[in-house]
C-alpha positions as CSV (number, residue, x, y, z in Angstrom):
1,M,-59.8,-22.5,-3.0
2,K,-60.9,-24.9,-5.6
3,H,-58.2,-26.9,-7.5
4,A,-59.3,-28.0,-10.9
5,L,-57.5,-31.1,-12.0
6,L,-56.6,-31.2,-15.7
7,I,-55.1,-34.1,-17.6
8,L,-51.9,-33.5,-19.6
9,F,-50.2,-35.8,-22.0
10,I,-46.5,-35.3,-22.4
11,I,-44.8,-36.4,-25.6
12,P,-41.0,-37.0,-25.2
13,A,-39.1,-34.6,-27.4
14,Y,-35.4,-33.8,-28.0
15,L,-36.2,-30.2,-28.9
16,F,-35.6,-27.2,-26.7
17,S,-35.1,-23.5,-27.5
18,Q,-32.3,-21.1,-26.7
19,T,-33.4,-17.4,-26.8
20,N,-35.8,-17.3,-29.7
21,N,-34.1,-19.8,-31.9
22,K,-35.2,-23.4,-32.0
23,K,-32.7,-26.2,-32.7
24,V,-33.2,-29.9,-33.3
25,F,-30.4,-32.0,-31.9
26,L,-29.8,-35.2,-33.8
27,D,-27.0,-37.9,-34.0
28,K,-24.5,-35.7,-35.9
29,N,-24.7,-32.5,-33.9
30,S,-25.1,-33.7,-30.3
31,P,-24.6,-36.5,-27.8
32,L,-28.3,-36.8,-27.2
33,S,-28.9,-39.7,-29.6
34,E,-30.7,-42.6,-28.0
35,K,-30.7,-41.0,-24.5
36,S,-33.8,-40.6,-22.4
37,I,-34.0,-37.0,-21.3
38,T,-35.5,-36.6,-17.9
39,A,-34.8,-33.0,-16.9
40,I,-33.5,-29.7,-18.4
41,A,-32.6,-26.6,-16.5
42,T,-30.6,-23.4,-17.4
43,D,-28.4,-21.6,-14.9
44,A,-27.6,-17.9,-14.6
45,T,-24.7,-18.1,-17.1
46,G,-26.9,-19.6,-19.8
47,L,-25.5,-23.1,-19.4
48,N,-28.1,-25.8,-20.0
49,W,-28.0,-28.8,-17.7
50,I,-29.6,-31.9,-19.2
51,G,-30.4,-34.9,-17.2
52,T,-30.6,-38.3,-18.8
53,L,-30.7,-41.9,-17.7
54,D,-27.1,-42.2,-18.9
55,G,-25.4,-39.2,-17.4
56,L,-25.5,-35.4,-17.1
57,I,-25.0,-33.3,-20.1
58,C,-23.9,-29.6,-20.2
59,Y,-24.5,-27.4,-23.2
60,N,-23.5,-23.7,-23.6
61,G,-24.9,-23.2,-27.1
62,Q,-21.6,-24.3,-28.8
63,R,-19.9,-27.1,-26.8
64,W,-21.3,-30.3,-25.2
65,I,-19.8,-31.9,-22.1
66,T,-21.1,-35.3,-20.8
67,L,-20.6,-36.0,-17.1
68,N,-20.9,-39.4,-15.5
69,T,-19.8,-41.4,-12.4
70,E,-16.4,-42.0,-14.0
71,N,-15.4,-38.4,-14.7
72,S,-17.3,-36.5,-11.9
73,K,-18.8,-36.8,-8.4
74,L,-22.1,-37.8,-9.8
75,P,-23.4,-40.6,-7.5
76,S,-25.4,-42.2,-10.4
77,N,-25.7,-41.8,-14.1
78,K,-29.5,-41.9,-13.8
79,I,-30.5,-38.3,-13.4
80,L,-34.2,-37.9,-12.3
81,C,-34.5,-34.2,-11.7
82,I,-32.7,-30.8,-11.8
83,E,-33.5,-27.5,-10.0
84,I,-31.4,-24.4,-9.9
85,E,-31.7,-21.3,-7.7
86,D,-29.1,-18.6,-7.0
87,N,-27.0,-20.5,-9.4
88,I,-26.9,-23.5,-7.0
89,K,-27.7,-26.8,-8.8
90,Y,-29.7,-29.5,-7.1
91,I,-29.5,-32.7,-9.0
92,G,-31.5,-35.7,-8.0
93,T,-30.3,-39.2,-9.0
94,T,-31.2,-42.8,-8.2
95,N,-28.3,-42.9,-5.7
96,G,-28.4,-39.6,-3.8
97,L,-28.7,-35.7,-4.1
98,L,-25.9,-33.8,-5.8
99,V,-25.6,-30.1,-4.8
100,I,-23.2,-28.0,-6.9
101,K,-22.3,-24.5,-5.6
102,N,-19.6,-22.9,-7.7
103,T,-16.8,-25.5,-7.8
104,D,-18.0,-27.3,-4.7
105,W,-19.8,-30.7,-5.5
106,K,-21.4,-32.4,-2.5
107,V,-23.3,-35.6,-2.5
108,F,-26.0,-36.3,0.1
109,T,-27.2,-39.9,0.7
110,T,-28.8,-41.9,3.5
111,F,-25.3,-42.6,4.8
112,N,-24.3,-39.0,5.4
113,S,-27.6,-37.2,5.9
114,K,-31.2,-37.6,7.1
115,L,-32.5,-38.4,3.7
116,P,-34.8,-41.4,4.0
117,S,-34.0,-42.7,0.5
118,N,-31.3,-42.2,-2.2
119,K,-33.9,-42.1,-4.9
120,I,-34.5,-38.3,-5.4
121,R,-37.4,-38.2,-7.9
122,K,-38.4,-34.5,-7.8
123,I,-37.2,-31.2,-6.4
124,K,-39.0,-27.9,-6.0
125,I,-37.7,-24.7,-4.4
126,N,-40.0,-22.2,-2.7
127,K,-38.9,-19.2,-0.7
128,G,-35.5,-20.7,0.0
129,V,-36.8,-24.0,1.1
130,I,-35.9,-27.1,-1.0
131,W,-38.7,-29.6,-1.1
132,I,-37.6,-33.2,-2.2
133,A,-39.8,-36.0,-3.2
134,T,-38.1,-39.4,-2.6
135,S,-39.2,-43.0,-2.8
136,L,-39.6,-43.0,0.9
137,G,-41.2,-39.7,1.9
138,L,-41.3,-35.9,1.4
139,V,-38.3,-34.0,2.7
140,R,-37.9,-30.3,3.6
141,Y,-34.3,-29.1,3.3
142,K,-32.9,-25.7,4.3
143,N,-30.1,-26.1,6.8
144,D,-30.7,-29.8,7.3
145,F,-33.0,-32.6,5.9
146,D,-36.3,-33.2,7.6
147,V,-38.8,-35.9,6.6
148,V,-42.2,-34.2,6.9
149,L,-44.5,-36.8,5.2
150,S,-44.0,-40.5,5.2
151,K,-45.4,-43.8,6.2
152,A,-43.4,-43.9,9.3
153,K,-44.2,-40.4,10.4
154,N,-47.7,-39.9,9.3
155,S,-49.0,-43.4,8.7
156,I,-50.0,-42.6,5.0
157,I,-50.7,-45.4,2.6
158,D,-48.0,-44.7,0.0
159,D,-44.8,-42.5,0.5
160,D,-43.2,-43.4,-2.8
161,F,-43.5,-39.9,-4.2
162,I,-43.1,-39.6,-8.0
163,S,-44.3,-36.0,-8.6
164,L,-44.1,-32.7,-6.7
165,S,-45.2,-29.1,-6.9
166,V,-45.9,-26.1,-4.7
167,D,-48.9,-23.7,-5.2
168,N,-49.3,-20.0,-4.4
169,S,-50.5,-20.7,-0.9
170,E,-47.4,-22.7,-0.2
171,M,-49.4,-25.9,-0.2
172,I,-47.2,-28.9,-1.2
173,W,-48.6,-31.4,-3.7
174,V,-47.1,-34.8,-4.1
175,G,-48.2,-37.6,-6.3
176,T,-48.0,-41.4,-6.0
177,N,-49.3,-44.4,-7.8
178,D,-52.0,-44.6,-5.2
179,G,-53.3,-41.0,-5.2
180,L,-52.5,-37.3,-4.7
181,Y,-51.4,-35.8,-1.4
182,S,-51.5,-32.2,-0.1
183,F,-49.4,-31.0,2.7
184,K,-49.1,-27.8,4.7
185,D,-48.2,-27.0,8.3
186,G,-48.2,-30.6,9.3
187,I,-51.6,-31.3,7.9
188,W,-52.1,-33.7,5.0
189,R,-54.9,-34.9,2.8
190,V,-55.1,-37.6,0.2
191,F,-57.2,-37.5,-3.0
192,T,-58.0,-40.6,-4.9
193,T,-60.6,-41.8,-7.4
194,Q,-62.9,-42.6,-4.5
195,N,-63.0,-39.2,-2.8
196,S,-62.3,-36.8,-5.8
197,Q,-62.7,-36.3,-9.4
198,L,-59.3,-37.8,-10.2
199,P,-59.8,-40.2,-13.1
200,N,-56.8,-42.3,-12.1
201,N,-54.6,-42.7,-9.0
202,H,-51.3,-42.7,-10.9
203,I,-50.1,-39.2,-10.5
204,W,-47.0,-38.8,-12.6
205,S,-46.7,-35.0,-12.7
206,I,-48.2,-31.9,-11.1
207,V,-48.1,-28.5,-12.7
208,V,-49.3,-25.3,-11.2
209,D,-50.8,-23.1,-14.0
210,G,-50.0,-19.4,-14.8
211,D,-52.2,-17.8,-12.2
212,K,-51.1,-20.4,-9.7
213,K,-54.6,-21.3,-8.6
214,R,-55.1,-24.7,-10.3
215,I,-53.2,-27.8,-10.3
216,S,-52.8,-30.1,-13.3
217,S,-52.0,-33.7,-13.0
218,N,-50.6,-36.2,-15.4
219,Y,-51.5,-39.8,-15.0
220,R,-50.7,-43.2,-16.6
């Protein structure tokens, strides 16, 4: 299967839609002013979870609530990613993984789990398996954390993963500042400007398109 690599340029925006209505949130009508938005996800109740570099913001269409290390169990105010499945929230921060299930908030770090790093950059969920890109390797999480791709385990050049996606064949794709890696069934490959048509080795984001046959990469 051929994977066409397309270049996408992402423009930061403070605009998101709820149902079919678009709203612009500015200084006077939201707490989003001067905040760098890193992730947005909506749960089964319609509650929007907005990750920023200065806390986690929840918005139900009428009311805003800002959560931080002082008023919640957030391990860090720097939110890097958010994924939701079966109404369980997986929130990656610079100081650990927060899992919210109903009213239970649990934080996983290198001190209480097998996570190789507390910097949780990206999370993707595929068929009940949570894939986690950290600054020290790719982690598979179901009942426990298992490092499946890293310098120590696989002797790869760079395990500081900054992007992550899963295609329709369940191939895992992770990006670094030194190339793009594929991983499946313990077998990995690395793609760089030297052995592929990648125009740059800085892979900041990976998106599987609508028919889930091609991979798009964003680079610096």
